[in-house]
N, C-alpha and C positions, 0 to 999 in steps of 0.2 A: 504493500501498500504506500510506498514509498512516494510512488509516481501518482499524483493528485488525478490525473486523467484517468486511470484505473477506476478512482472512485465515482468520478462523474459518468464513464461508461455503466457503471453499476446501476447508479441512480437515475439515468436516462433509459437504459433498459426497464428497468422499474415501471416507469413513468408509460413508457410506449406499450408494455404488456399491459397493464392495467388500463389503458386507454382502449386497448384492442380488446379484451376480456370485459371491461364492465362498461364501454362506453361505443362500445361496436364501431371503431373508426372504420371511414369508408376507404381504408388500406388492403389490399388484397396483399395475400404472403407472395405472390410473385412479384409485387411489384417491390417489396422491402426486399426480398431476396436479391431482385437484380440491381437494385439500389448499393446493397452492400459490396456487391461482388464488381461493380464499375467502379465505384469510391477507391475500393481496396486495390484494384487492379492498376487504378490511375495514379494512384499514391505511389505504387511499387515501381512503377515504370518511371516517374518522374525520377524518383530516388536515385534509382540505378542509372538513369542517362544524367543526372547532374553528379553523378559519384559520390553521394553522400553514405556515411557509415553504417548511419542509422534509419531504417527504412520510414518510421515514423507512422505505423499502423493505427496505434492507440488515436492519432489526431482524422486518421479517415474513418474509423468507427464512430465518433463522435460526430463527425460531420453528417454520416450517412442516417445517426439514429437521429441528429435535430431533423433534417429532410423528412424522415418518415413520419413524425411526429408532427409535423407543422404543416408540409404540404400534402395537396391533393390534387390527384390527375385522372381526366378520365382513361388515360393511355397506358400502355406498359411501358412504353420506350422513354415517358416523360421523367420519370423518376432517375433511372440509369444516367441519362443524360445529362442533366441537371448536377448528379452527383459528380460525374467526371469533371465537367465544366468547375465545378467547385474547387474540387482538388487539383486541376490543372490550374487554377487561378494563383494558389498558394507560391506554385514556380515561376510562374509567367510575369505576375505583379508583385515585383518587390522592392522596398527600398531601404538600404542600410542593413540587409541581412534579414529584414524582417518582411512577412506578407502584410499586404495594405490590408486588405479586405477579409472580416470575418467568413470562411468558405459557406459553412451554412447559411448566413443572413443572404451572401452574395448569390448562392445557388436558387435561394427561393425567391431573390429580387429578379434575377435571370429568367426565370419561369413563368414569373407573372406578367413581366415585359414582353417575352420574346415566345413562349412557348402555348400553344393554343390548349385549353381545355386544364388549366392549371388555376388553384386557389387555395385560398388558408383559410381555415374555419377557429376564429378564435374561441368561439362559444362551445368547441366540441367537449370541453369538460367536464360543463356544469358547474353547479355551487357546491357540490361536496368535494369533487375529485380540485378544486381549486383551493378549498379550505385544507386539504391533505399537502397538496402543494407547498404552503407558506412551511409547514412543518419540515418538508423534506429538504425545503430551501436553506431553512435555520439550520438542520441537519448537519447539509454538507458545507456551510460556512463555518460551523463551529469543528466540525471534522479537518477542515482545510486551514483550520487556524487563522482564519478571515484575511487570507493573505493580498484577496482582491475584493474583500467587502465593502471598499468605500466606494467603490465605483457603482457597485449596483444599490446599496444603500443609499448614496445621492441620487442616484437615477429613479429610486422609488419614491422616495422624498418628494422630489420636484413634481414628478409627472402626476404623482397622486394627489400632492398640494394643488395643482392646477386644476385635476379633475374636481375637487372639492371646492374651489373658487368658483370654477363656473356652476356648480349645482348652487351656490350662494348667491351669484350674480343673477341667475334666473330664476330664483325662487322653489327651485326643484326639492322633491322629499328626498329624505333619507335613505329610501328605496331605491332611486335611482344611482345614488353614491354606490350604495352596495353592490348592486346590480353590475355597475362599471369595477366593481374591485374584483370581483367574481369570474375572473380570467385566466386560467391557468397559462395561457401562453404569454400573458403578460408577464409571470414568475419565470417561466423557461427564459423568457427573452434576459431579464433582469439577472440571473444566476449564472445563465449558462451561455448568453450570447456577447453581452455588453461587455461581459467578463474575460473576454478570451487575453490570455495575457500576451499572446504574440501582437495583437492589434491594438493594443490600447498604450497610453504614454506610461513611462516607465516612472516616472515623477508623480507624488501622490496628489501634488494642485493640478498637476495636467490631466489624471485620471477625473478630479472632481468636475474640471471643465468640461472636459469630453462628457460626462454625464449631463451637466448642467444643458450642453448644447444638442445632445441627442434628446432630451428629455422636453426642450423649447420647441425642436424640430416638429417633434412626435405629437406634442399638445397642439403645434399650429395645423399641421397635416391632418389630424384627427377630428380636432374641436372647429377649428378655422375653416377649413376647406371642407371637412365633412367626407374625408376619403377614409378607406380601408387601408390597415397595413400601415399605421403612422410609425410605430418605432419600428419596423423593417425598414422603412424607407428612410427616415430620419439617421439611423445608423451608417447604412449605406452612403448616405450623403456626406455624412460627418467625419468618415474615416479616412479619407485622403489624406486632410489636416493632421489627424493625430495617431494615425497607424505607426508612425516613425519612430514614436516612443521618444520622441524627445522634449515633449512636454515644455510648460512655460519656462 
């Protein structure tokens, strides 16, 4: 368990299994199998072509788990195509030895923009699993000794604060606010995407700024423009400036 990625794989694997079993995710086993096959194969081929000593399969597994949990498609070929593109981006788009984009997030964005018949379903977890997701996320943060907890909590505080401010401004009931919080995808994003150590600033202040920018862009996208997938597009738009790890 020295490698935090192993714990992350276990947690994401449990979430995927729970979603498929308890929430009847519209994900066929063949789609998931092809996703992992394409992602792992791309990681191995690119690592060997680049002369790397370590293949880095845990990274590919994490990306494929994220795609399987969050992305939906009508076809069998969409998931493996996106997985291959996501893993390839790690090697093709790099700055100062670090890949710029979170591969899982980039894969979803590419699918939504360019692959027909793909979508995300933020409400697929329901209220009960969203609550359980809080405990999973908290346990993960404790086990990982809160090494990247600052960026996850900063994002959640700012984004949830924006949701609360909007509810108060519009005079809506608390039920509206609770409904917006009951989103398992939001928790997955906060604890497993925006906290990716390879695409966030190295400096603590830089991570806080990054979290604030992503939360602000997501709130504007979701609440101001009334568009879906605000957090995913916000992370994609902000990563080119912060993914180098330079920080302020």
